PQR file of N, CA, C, O and H, with PARSE charges and radii, in Angstrom:
ATOM      1  N   MET A   1      -0.392   5.856   5.488 -0.4000 1.5000
ATOM      2  CA  MET A   1       0.882   5.604   6.134 -0.0000 2.0000
ATOM      3  C   MET A   1       0.663   5.026   7.531  0.5500 1.7000
ATOM      4  O   MET A   1       1.397   4.135   7.958 -0.5500 1.4000
ATOM      5  N   ASP A   2      -0.339   5.528   8.238 -0.4000 1.5000
ATOM      6  CA  ASP A   2      -0.589   5.019   9.592 -0.0000 2.0000
ATOM      7  C   ASP A   2      -0.948   3.542   9.577  0.5500 1.7000
ATOM      8  O   ASP A   2      -0.528   2.784  10.451 -0.5500 1.4000
ATOM      9  H   ASP A   2      -0.935   6.252   7.891  0.4000 1.0000
ATOM     10  N   LEU A   3      -1.734   3.133   8.572 -0.4000 1.5000
ATOM     11  CA  LEU A   3      -2.101   1.714   8.491 -0.0000 2.0000
ATOM     12  C   LEU A   3      -0.887   0.852   8.200  0.5500 1.7000
ATOM     13  O   LEU A   3      -0.791  -0.268   8.701 -0.5500 1.4000
ATOM     14  H   LEU A   3      -2.075   3.748   7.862  0.4000 1.0000
ATOM     15  N   LEU A   4       0.033   1.352   7.405 -0.4000 1.5000
ATOM     16  CA  LEU A   4       1.261   0.602   7.124 -0.0000 2.0000
ATOM     17  C   LEU A   4       2.156   0.544   8.356  0.5500 1.7000
ATOM     18  O   LEU A   4       2.871  -0.438   8.557 -0.5500 1.4000
ATOM     19  H   LEU A   4      -0.045   2.262   6.997  0.4000 1.0000
ATOM     20  N   LYS A   5       2.121   1.577   9.172 -0.4000 1.5000
ATOM     21  CA  LYS A   5       2.908   1.568  10.410 -0.0000 2.0000
ATOM     22  C   LYS A   5       2.370   0.517  11.380  0.5500 1.7000
ATOM     23  O   LYS A   5       3.137  -0.169  12.055 -0.5500 1.4000
ATOM     24  H   LYS A   5       1.540   2.375   9.008  0.4000 1.0000
ATOM     25  N   GLU A   6       1.035   0.402  11.438 -0.4000 1.5000
ATOM     26  CA  GLU A   6       0.418  -0.566  12.334 -0.0000 2.0000
ATOM     27  C   GLU A   6       0.679  -1.997  11.880  0.5500 1.7000
ATOM     28  O   GLU A   6       1.041  -2.862  12.677 -0.5500 1.4000
ATOM     29  H   GLU A   6       0.413   0.960  10.890  0.4000 1.0000
ATOM     30  N   ASP A   7       0.486  -2.230  10.580 -0.4000 1.5000
ATOM     31  CA  ASP A   7       0.675  -3.575  10.029 -0.0000 2.0000
ATOM     32  C   ASP A   7       1.414  -3.420   8.714  0.5500 1.7000
ATOM     33  O   ASP A   7       0.800  -3.113   7.692 -0.5500 1.4000
ATOM     34  H   ASP A   7       0.191  -1.528   9.932  0.4000 1.0000
ATOM     35  N   GLY A   8       2.705  -3.624   8.722 -0.4000 1.5000
ATOM     36  CA  GLY A   8       3.539  -3.388   7.561 -0.0000 2.0000
ATOM     37  C   GLY A   8       3.427  -4.434   6.480  0.5500 1.7000
ATOM     38  O   GLY A   8       4.248  -4.454   5.563 -0.5500 1.4000
ATOM     39  H   GLY A   8       3.205  -3.873   9.552  0.4000 1.0000
ATOM     40  N   ASN A   9       2.452  -5.293   6.554 -0.4000 1.5000
ATOM     41  CA  ASN A   9       2.304  -6.351   5.571 -0.0000 2.0000
ATOM     42  C   ASN A   9       0.930  -6.242   4.911  0.5500 1.7000
ATOM     43  O   ASN A   9       0.128  -7.173   4.981 -0.5500 1.4000
ATOM     44  H   ASN A   9       1.785  -5.277   7.299  0.4000 1.0000
ATOM     45  N   GLN A  10       0.666  -5.112   4.277 -0.4000 1.5000
ATOM     46  CA  GLN A  10      -0.641  -4.866   3.686 -0.0000 2.0000
ATOM     47  C   GLN A  10      -0.562  -4.803   2.165  0.5500 1.7000
ATOM     48  O   GLN A  10       0.384  -4.257   1.597 -0.5500 1.4000
ATOM     49  H   GLN A  10       1.318  -4.356   4.220  0.4000 1.0000
ATOM     50  N   SER A  11      -1.565  -5.368   1.527 -0.4000 1.5000
ATOM     51  CA  SER A  11      -1.699  -5.263   0.077 -0.0000 2.0000
ATOM     52  C   SER A  11      -2.616  -4.081  -0.242  0.5500 1.7000
ATOM     53  O   SER A  11      -3.263  -3.534   0.651 -0.5500 1.4000
ATOM     54  H   SER A  11      -2.334  -5.812   1.988  0.4000 1.0000
ATOM     55  N   ALA A  12      -2.669  -3.698  -1.500 -0.4000 1.5000
ATOM     56  CA  ALA A  12      -3.569  -2.617  -1.916 -0.0000 2.0000
ATOM     57  C   ALA A  12      -5.016  -3.011  -1.648  0.5500 1.7000
ATOM     58  O   ALA A  12      -5.813  -2.184  -1.205 -0.5500 1.4000
ATOM     59  H   ALA A  12      -2.143  -4.142  -2.225  0.4000 1.0000
ATOM     60  N   ALA A  13      -5.356  -4.257  -1.913 -0.4000 1.5000
ATOM     61  CA  ALA A  13      -6.728  -4.717  -1.678 -0.0000 2.0000
ATOM     62  C   ALA A  13      -7.069  -4.677  -0.185  0.5500 1.7000
ATOM     63  O   ALA A  13      -8.167  -4.271   0.194 -0.5500 1.4000
ATOM     64  H   ALA A  13      -4.709  -4.928  -2.273  0.4000 1.0000
ATOM     65  N   GLY A  14      -6.135  -5.096   0.646 -0.4000 1.5000
ATOM     66  CA  GLY A  14      -6.361  -5.070   2.093 -0.0000 2.0000
ATOM     67  C   GLY A  14      -6.520  -3.657   2.620  0.5500 1.7000
ATOM     68  O   GLY A  14      -7.382  -3.397   3.459 -0.5500 1.4000
ATOM     69  H   GLY A  14      -5.243  -5.426   0.338  0.4000 1.0000
ATOM     70  N   LEU A  15      -5.692  -2.743   2.132 -0.4000 1.5000
ATOM     71  CA  LEU A  15      -5.796  -1.346   2.550 -0.0000 2.0000
ATOM     72  C   LEU A  15      -7.109  -0.740   2.076  0.5500 1.7000
ATOM     73  O   LEU A  15      -7.737   0.018   2.815 -0.5500 1.4000
ATOM     74  H   LEU A  15      -4.992  -2.954   1.451  0.4000 1.0000
ATOM     75  N   ALA A  16      -7.535  -1.061   0.852 -0.4000 1.5000
ATOM     76  CA  ALA A  16      -8.783  -0.527   0.311 -0.0000 2.0000
ATOM     77  C   ALA A  16      -9.968  -0.959   1.179  0.5500 1.7000
ATOM     78  O   ALA A  16     -10.879  -0.174   1.444 -0.5500 1.4000
ATOM     79  H   ALA A  16      -7.025  -1.677   0.252  0.4000 1.0000
ATOM     80  N   GLU A  17      -9.939  -2.206   1.611 -0.4000 1.5000
ATOM     81  CA  GLU A  17     -11.017  -2.706   2.460 -0.0000 2.0000
ATOM     82  C   GLU A  17     -11.027  -1.986   3.811  0.5500 1.7000
ATOM     83  O   GLU A  17     -12.094  -1.668   4.337 -0.5500 1.4000
ATOM     84  H   GLU A  17      -9.199  -2.844   1.396  0.4000 1.0000
ATOM     85  N   LEU A  18      -9.853  -1.730   4.366 -0.4000 1.5000
ATOM     86  CA  LEU A  18      -9.769  -1.070   5.670 -0.0000 2.0000
ATOM     87  C   LEU A  18     -10.241   0.377   5.630  0.5500 1.7000
ATOM     88  O   LEU A  18     -10.900   0.841   6.561 -0.5500 1.4000
ATOM     89  H   LEU A  18      -8.987  -1.989   3.939  0.4000 1.0000
ATOM     90  N   VAL A  19      -9.905   1.099   4.547 -0.4000 1.5000
ATOM     91  CA  VAL A  19     -10.241   2.526   4.491 -0.0000 2.0000
ATOM     92  C   VAL A  19     -11.562   2.798   3.796  0.5500 1.7000
ATOM     93  O   VAL A  19     -12.091   3.906   3.896 -0.5500 1.4000
ATOM     94  H   VAL A  19      -9.370   0.721   3.792  0.4000 1.0000
ATOM     95  N   GLY A  20     -12.114   1.806   3.086 -0.4000 1.5000
ATOM     96  CA  GLY A  20     -13.411   1.997   2.456 -0.0000 2.0000
ATOM     97  C   GLY A  20     -13.366   2.708   1.111  0.5500 1.7000
ATOM     98  O   GLY A  20     -14.383   3.240   0.665 -0.5500 1.4000
ATOM     99  H   GLY A  20     -11.685   0.907   3.004  0.4000 1.0000
ATOM    100  N   TYR A  21     -12.213   2.727   0.460 -0.4000 1.5000
ATOM    101  CA  TYR A  21     -12.082   3.291  -0.878 -0.0000 2.0000
ATOM    102  C   TYR A  21     -11.902   2.158  -1.872  0.5500 1.7000
ATOM    103  O   TYR A  21     -11.651   1.015  -1.491 -0.5500 1.4000
ATOM    104  H   TYR A  21     -11.387   2.295   0.823  0.4000 1.0000
ATOM    105  N   SER A  22     -12.036   2.491  -3.160 -0.4000 1.5000
ATOM    106  CA  SER A  22     -11.818   1.469  -4.177 -0.0000 2.0000
ATOM    107  C   SER A  22     -10.344   1.085  -4.205  0.5500 1.7000
ATOM    108  O   SER A  22      -9.475   1.859  -3.803 -0.5500 1.4000
ATOM    109  H   SER A  22     -12.240   3.420  -3.470  0.4000 1.0000
ATOM    110  N   GLN A  23     -10.084  -0.114  -4.685 -0.4000 1.5000
ATOM    111  CA  GLN A  23      -8.707  -0.583  -4.771 -0.0000 2.0000
ATOM    112  C   GLN A  23      -7.899   0.306  -5.698  0.5500 1.7000
ATOM    113  O   GLN A  23      -6.722   0.555  -5.433 -0.5500 1.4000
ATOM    114  H   GLN A  23     -10.789  -0.743  -5.012  0.4000 1.0000
ATOM    115  N   ARG A  24      -8.495   0.791  -6.775 -0.4000 1.5000
ATOM    116  CA  ARG A  24      -7.780   1.644  -7.728 -0.0000 2.0000
ATOM    117  C   ARG A  24      -7.377   2.968  -7.074  0.5500 1.7000
ATOM    118  O   ARG A  24      -6.275   3.459  -7.317 -0.5500 1.4000
ATOM    119  H   ARG A  24      -9.450   0.589  -6.990  0.4000 1.0000
ATOM    120  N   THR A  25      -8.243   3.549  -6.256 -0.4000 1.5000
ATOM    121  CA  THR A  25      -7.917   4.794  -5.553 -0.0000 2.0000
ATOM    122  C   THR A  25      -6.736   4.582  -4.616  0.5500 1.7000
ATOM    123  O   THR A  25      -5.836   5.419  -4.540 -0.5500 1.4000
ATOM    124  H   THR A  25      -9.139   3.150  -6.059  0.4000 1.0000
ATOM    125  N   VAL A  26      -6.742   3.471  -3.914 -0.4000 1.5000
ATOM    126  CA  VAL A  26      -5.644   3.154  -2.995 -0.0000 2.0000
ATOM    127  C   VAL A  26      -4.356   2.914  -3.778  0.5500 1.7000
ATOM    128  O   VAL A  26      -3.285   3.336  -3.342 -0.5500 1.4000
ATOM    129  H   VAL A  26      -7.473   2.791  -3.977  0.4000 1.0000
ATOM    130  N   GLN A  27      -4.443   2.244  -4.923 -0.4000 1.5000
ATOM    131  CA  GLN A  27      -3.254   2.004  -5.743 -0.0000 2.0000
ATOM    132  C   GLN A  27      -2.641   3.316  -6.220  0.5500 1.7000
ATOM    133  O   GLN A  27      -1.418   3.449  -6.245 -0.5500 1.4000
ATOM    134  H   GLN A  27      -5.313   1.901  -5.277  0.4000 1.0000
ATOM    135  N   ARG A  28      -3.467   4.279  -6.597 -0.4000 1.5000
ATOM    136  CA  ARG A  28      -2.938   5.586  -7.024 -0.0000 2.0000
ATOM    137  C   ARG A  28      -2.206   6.275  -5.872  0.5500 1.7000
ATOM    138  O   ARG A  28      -1.138   6.855  -6.064 -0.5500 1.4000
ATOM    139  H   ARG A  28      -4.461   4.170  -6.576  0.4000 1.0000
ATOM    140  N   ALA A  29      -2.791   6.207  -4.677 -0.4000 1.5000
ATOM    141  CA  ALA A  29      -2.157   6.821  -3.505 -0.0000 2.0000
ATOM    142  C   ALA A  29      -0.840   6.122  -3.180  0.5500 1.7000
ATOM    143  O   ALA A  29       0.150   6.777  -2.853 -0.5500 1.4000
ATOM    144  H   ALA A  29      -3.659   5.735  -4.520  0.4000 1.0000
ATOM    145  N   LEU A  30      -0.829   4.796  -3.271 -0.4000 1.5000
ATOM    146  CA  LEU A  30       0.391   4.035  -2.995 -0.0000 2.0000
ATOM    147  C   LEU A  30       1.476   4.349  -4.024  0.5500 1.7000
ATOM    148  O   LEU A  30       2.651   4.451  -3.674 -0.5500 1.4000
ATOM    149  H   LEU A  30      -1.633   4.264  -3.536  0.4000 1.0000
ATOM    150  N   LYS A  31       1.089   4.502  -5.285 -0.4000 1.5000
ATOM    151  CA  LYS A  31       2.064   4.846  -6.324 -0.0000 2.0000
ATOM    152  C   LYS A  31       2.687   6.207  -6.036  0.5500 1.7000
ATOM    153  O   LYS A  31       3.894   6.389  -6.194 -0.5500 1.4000
ATOM    154  H   LYS A  31       0.134   4.420  -5.569  0.4000 1.0000
ATOM    155  N   ARG A  32       1.858   7.163  -5.612 -0.4000 1.5000
ATOM    156  CA  ARG A  32       2.375   8.490  -5.286 -0.0000 2.0000
ATOM    157  C   ARG A  32       3.383   8.403  -4.135  0.5500 1.7000
ATOM    158  O   ARG A  32       4.429   9.050  -4.176 -0.5500 1.4000
ATOM    159  H   ARG A  32       0.878   7.015  -5.484  0.4000 1.0000
ATOM    160  N   LEU A  33       3.074   7.613  -3.120 -0.4000 1.5000
ATOM    161  CA  LEU A  33       3.990   7.441  -1.997 -0.0000 2.0000
ATOM    162  C   LEU A  33       5.274   6.739  -2.426  0.5500 1.7000
ATOM    163  O   LEU A  33       6.349   7.054  -1.915 -0.5500 1.4000
ATOM    164  H   LEU A  33       2.225   7.086  -3.086  0.4000 1.0000
ATOM    165  N   MET A  34       5.175   5.789  -3.360 -0.4000 1.5000
ATOM    166  CA  MET A  34       6.379   5.132  -3.875 -0.0000 2.0000
ATOM    167  C   MET A  34       7.219   6.117  -4.676  0.5500 1.7000
ATOM    168  O   MET A  34       8.444   6.125  -4.556 -0.5500 1.4000
ATOM    169  H   MET A  34       4.301   5.534  -3.774  0.4000 1.0000
ATOM    170  N   ASP A  35       6.581   6.942  -5.487 -0.4000 1.5000
ATOM    171  CA  ASP A  35       7.304   7.943  -6.271 -0.0000 2.0000
ATOM    172  C   ASP A  35       8.021   8.948  -5.377  0.5500 1.7000
ATOM    173  O   ASP A  35       9.083   9.456  -5.735 -0.5500 1.4000
ATOM    174  H   ASP A  35       5.586   6.935  -5.585  0.4000 1.0000
ATOM    175  N   GLU A  36       7.441   9.233  -4.213 -0.4000 1.5000
ATOM    176  CA  GLU A  36       8.050  10.151  -3.252 -0.0000 2.0000
ATOM    177  C   GLU A  36       9.132   9.470  -2.418  0.5500 1.7000
ATOM    178  O   GLU A  36       9.833  10.130  -1.651 -0.5500 1.4000
ATOM    179  H   GLU A  36       6.578   8.820  -3.922  0.4000 1.0000
ATOM    180  N   GLY A  37       9.272   8.149  -2.567 -0.4000 1.5000
ATOM    181  CA  GLY A  37      10.296   7.416  -1.837 -0.0000 2.0000
ATOM    182  C   GLY A  37       9.938   7.096  -0.400  0.5500 1.7000
ATOM    183  O   GLY A  37      10.821   6.773   0.395 -0.5500 1.4000
ATOM    184  H   GLY A  37       8.703   7.613  -3.191  0.4000 1.0000
ATOM    185  N   LYS A  38       8.662   7.176  -0.044 -0.4000 1.5000
ATOM    186  CA  LYS A  38       8.251   6.931   1.335 -0.0000 2.0000
ATOM    187  C   LYS A  38       7.964   5.464   1.614  0.5500 1.7000
ATOM    188  O   LYS A  38       8.153   4.997   2.737 -0.5500 1.4000
ATOM    189  H   LYS A  38       7.944   7.439  -0.689  0.4000 1.0000
ATOM    190  N   ILE A  39       7.510   4.737   0.605 -0.4000 1.5000
ATOM    191  CA  ILE A  39       7.217   3.319   0.768 -0.0000 2.0000
ATOM    192  C   ILE A  39       7.813   2.549  -0.402  0.5500 1.7000
ATOM    193  O   ILE A  39       8.238   3.136  -1.396 -0.5500 1.4000
ATOM    194  H   ILE A  39       7.356   5.117  -0.308  0.4000 1.0000
ATOM    195  N   GLU A  40       7.838   1.229  -0.270 -0.4000 1.5000
ATOM    196  CA  GLU A  40       8.271   0.388  -1.382 -0.0000 2.0000
ATOM    197  C   GLU A  40       7.401  -0.856  -1.426  0.5500 1.7000
ATOM    198  O   GLU A  40       6.819  -1.271  -0.424 -0.5500 1.4000
ATOM    199  H   GLU A  40       7.493   0.752   0.538  0.4000 1.0000
ATOM    200  N   HIS A  41       7.328  -1.434  -2.607 -0.4000 1.5000
ATOM    201  CA  HIS A  41       6.561  -2.660  -2.809 -0.0000 2.0000
ATOM    202  C   HIS A  41       7.532  -3.827  -2.761  0.5500 1.7000
ATOM    203  O   HIS A  41       8.573  -3.812  -3.418 -0.5500 1.4000
ATOM    204  H   HIS A  41       7.801  -1.097  -3.422  0.4000 1.0000
ATOM    205  N   VAL A  42       7.182  -4.835  -1.977 -0.4000 1.5000
ATOM    206  CA  VAL A  42       8.028  -6.006  -1.804 -0.0000 2.0000
ATOM    207  C   VAL A  42       7.255  -7.220  -2.298  0.5500 1.7000
ATOM    208  O   VAL A  42       6.097  -7.419  -1.930 -0.5500 1.4000
ATOM    209  H   VAL A  42       6.337  -4.847  -1.443  0.4000 1.0000
ATOM    210  N   GLY A  43       7.896  -8.028  -3.129 -0.4000 1.5000
ATOM    211  CA  GLY A  43       7.264  -9.235  -3.610 -0.0000 2.0000
ATOM    212  C   GLY A  43       6.692  -9.091  -5.000  0.5500 1.7000
ATOM    213  O   GLY A  43       6.930  -8.098  -5.688 -0.5500 1.4000
ATOM    214  H   GLY A  43       8.836  -7.866  -3.427  0.4000 1.0000
ATOM    215  N   SER A  44       5.940 -10.086  -5.402 -0.4000 1.5000
ATOM    216  CA  SER A  44       5.383 -10.113  -6.747 -0.0000 2.0000
ATOM    217  C   SER A  44       4.212  -9.141  -6.864  0.5500 1.7000
ATOM    218  O   SER A  44       3.700  -8.634  -5.866 -0.5500 1.4000
ATOM    219  H   SER A  44       5.746 -10.893  -4.843  0.4000 1.0000
ATOM    220  N   THR A  45       3.812  -8.899  -8.087 -0.4000 1.5000
ATOM    221  CA  THR A  45       2.692  -8.000  -8.337 -0.0000 2.0000
ATOM    222  C   THR A  45       1.418  -8.524  -7.686  0.5500 1.7000
ATOM    223  O   THR A  45       0.653  -7.756  -7.103 -0.5500 1.4000
ATOM    224  H   THR A  45       4.228  -9.311  -8.897  0.4000 1.0000
ATOM    225  N   ARG A  46       1.196  -9.801  -7.784 -0.4000 1.5000
ATOM    226  CA  ARG A  46      -0.046 -10.369  -7.272 -0.0000 2.0000
ATOM    227  C   ARG A  46      -0.033 -10.599  -5.762  0.5500 1.7000
ATOM    228  O   ARG A  46      -1.054 -10.403  -5.102 -0.5500 1.4000
ATOM    229  H   ARG A  46       1.817 -10.425  -8.258  0.4000 1.0000
ATOM    230  N   PHE A  47       1.078 -11.001  -5.221 -0.4000 1.5000
ATOM    231  CA  PHE A  47       1.117 -11.381  -3.805 -0.0000 2.0000
ATOM    232  C   PHE A  47       2.034 -10.489  -2.962  0.5500 1.7000
ATOM    233  O   PHE A  47       2.351 -10.836  -1.825 -0.5500 1.4000
ATOM    234  H   PHE A  47       1.907 -11.160  -5.757  0.4000 1.0000
ATOM    235  N   GLY A  48       2.458  -9.361  -3.498 -0.4000 1.5000
ATOM    236  CA  GLY A  48       3.356  -8.483  -2.771 -0.0000 2.0000
ATOM    237  C   GLY A  48       2.641  -7.642  -1.730  0.5500 1.7000
ATOM    238  O   GLY A  48       1.421  -7.709  -1.581 -0.5500 1.4000
ATOM    239  H   GLY A  48       2.200  -9.079  -4.422  0.4000 1.0000
ATOM    240  N   HIS A  49       3.421  -6.853  -1.016 -0.4000 1.5000
ATOM    241  CA  HIS A  49       2.874  -5.951  -0.001 -0.0000 2.0000
ATOM    242  C   HIS A  49       3.730  -4.693   0.042  0.5500 1.7000
ATOM    243  O   HIS A  49       4.780  -4.621  -0.596 -0.5500 1.4000
ATOM    244  H   HIS A  49       4.413  -6.799  -1.137  0.4000 1.0000
ATOM    245  N   TYR A  50       3.280  -3.725   0.787 -0.4000 1.5000
ATOM    246  CA  TYR A  50       3.949  -2.431   0.888 -0.0000 2.0000
ATOM    247  C   TYR A  50       4.583  -2.264   2.253  0.5500 1.7000
ATOM    248  O   TYR A  50       4.015  -2.667   3.268 -0.5500 1.4000
ATOM    249  H   TYR A  50       2.427  -3.783   1.305  0.4000 1.0000
ATOM    250  N   VAL A  51       5.767  -1.665   2.272 -0.4000 1.5000
ATOM    251  CA  VAL A  51       6.447  -1.385   3.534 -0.0000 2.0000
ATOM    252  C   VAL A  51       6.967   0.045   3.517  0.5500 1.7000
ATOM    253  O   VAL A  51       7.265   0.602   2.461 -0.5500 1.4000
ATOM    254  H   VAL A  51       6.228  -1.337   1.447  0.4000 1.0000
ATOM    255  N   ILE A  52       7.068   0.622   4.698 -0.4000 1.5000
ATOM    256  CA  ILE A  52       7.607   1.970   4.840 -0.0000 2.0000
ATOM    257  C   ILE A  52       9.127   1.886   4.771  0.5500 1.7000
ATOM    258  O   ILE A  52       9.733   1.007   5.384 -0.5500 1.4000
ATOM    259  H   ILE A  52       6.825   0.169   5.556  0.4000 1.0000
ATOM    260  N   LYS A  53       9.732   2.787   4.037 -0.4000 1.5000
ATOM    261  CA  LYS A  53      11.196   2.805   3.935 -0.0000 2.0000
ATOM    262  C   LYS A  53      11.808   3.375   5.187  0.5500 1.7000
ATOM    263  O   LYS A  53      13.031   3.471   5.287 -0.5500 1.4000
ATOM    264  H   LYS A  53       9.240   3.501   3.539  0.4000 1.0000
TER
END
């Protein structure tokens, strides 16, 4: 969440690179945050990004 607050235009791949985890691990965490209603995905599957609600 802190990384999204700093730069609200991050992809799963970009976040994975910043935190040093696999992209799949980051995607699972992002899905959990979306399910909780804390973030949303904007744009297409391939070129979208995540923003805090």
